[in-house]
C-alpha positions in Angstrom: 117.2 105.0 125.6 114.6 102.9 127.3 115.5 100.6 130.5 113.8 98.2 132.9 114.5 98.5 136.6 114.0 96.1 138.9 113.3 95.8 142.5 111.9 93.9 145.4 113.9 90.7 145.2 115.2 89.3 148.4 115.4 86.2 151.0 111.9 85.0 152.6 111.1 81.8 154.3 108.9 79.0 152.7 105.2 80.3 152.9 106.5 84.2 152.8 105.5 86.9 150.0 107.3 89.2 147.8 106.3 92.0 145.5 108.5 92.6 142.7 108.4 95.8 140.6 110.0 96.7 137.2 109.9 100.4 135.8 109.9 101.5 132.4 111.9 105.1 131.8 113.4 106.6 128.8 112.0 107.5 125.8 108.5 105.6 125.8 106.0 105.8 123.3 104.0 103.0 124.8 104.4 99.8 126.4 103.0 96.8 125.0 102.9 93.2 126.1 105.2 92.6 129.7 106.1 89.8 131.5 108.0 88.2 134.3 110.5 85.3 133.6 113.1 83.2 136.1 116.1 81.4 135.9 117.3 78.8 138.4 120.8 77.7 138.4 121.3 75.1 135.9 117.8 75.6 134.5 116.5 77.4 131.3 114.8 80.8 131.8 111.0 79.9 131.5 107.9 82.5 131.3 106.5 82.9 134.7 103.5 85.4 133.8 102.7 87.3 131.0 100.2 90.9 130.9 98.6 92.2 127.6 98.5 95.5 127.2 94.4 95.2 127.6 95.2 93.3 130.9 94.9 89.6 130.0 97.1 87.4 132.2 98.9 84.2 131.5 100.9 81.9 134.2 103.0 79.0 134.1 101.1 75.9 136.2 103.3 76.1 139.2 102.6 79.7 140.4 98.9 79.6 139.4 97.0 80.7 142.7 100.0 81.9 144.3 101.6 84.8 141.9 99.5 87.6 140.5 101.1 90.1 137.8 99.9 93.2 137.2 100.4 97.0 135.8 100.0 100.5 136.3 100.2 102.3 132.9 100.6 105.5 134.2 103.6 104.6 136.1 105.1 102.4 133.5 105.3 99.8 135.8 104.8 96.0 136.0 104.5 94.1 139.5 104.6 90.3 140.2 103.1 89.6 143.8 104.3 86.2 144.8 102.4 84.7 147.4 102.9 81.1 149.5 106.6 81.0 148.1 108.1 77.7 148.2 111.8 76.7 147.6 111.1 75.8 143.8 110.7 79.4 143.5 113.8 80.4 144.1 115.6 81.9 141.0 116.6 85.1 139.3 113.7 86.5 138.3 113.9 88.9 135.1 111.5 91.6 133.8 110.3 91.8 129.9 108.4 94.2 127.8 107.6 95.2 124.4 107.8 99.1 124.3 107.5 100.9 121.5 109.8 103.8 121.6 109.2 107.0 120.6 109.1 108.0 116.7 109.3 104.4 116.0 106.7 102.4 114.8 107.6 99.0 115.7 107.6 97.6 119.4 111.2 96.7 120.7 112.1 94.0 123.3 113.4 94.9 126.5 114.9 92.9 129.9 115.6 94.2 133.3 118.6 93.4 134.9 117.5 90.5 137.1 116.6 90.5 141.1 117.4 87.3 143.1 114.7 85.5 145.0 115.4 83.1 147.4 113.0 81.3 149.2 114.0 78.8 152.5 112.6 75.8 154.1 
């Protein structure tokens, strides 16, 4: 079974930085699109950043210029570098990926367990 394991969350002051990592493991054939979502208390989950298998990226407007998504295909890992953090960034961050499992043809969508990011003022 494919799993996504996240790390890198924590508590930082406004203006600080964090780097989130999400590593996929298991019976992986190939990984297509990957992304980071976040969900604040009482809010809907929103897409923060997206990266395609070819490296194209997209960001929600509120994080443009501050966050950078990247991937290391050799390590089956996606990263989210978060700079100039503000309290509004406080949320649980979830990794998401479309992965073609070995011996299958269609990709399957997977979610990480979530990692808490808290930004204090």
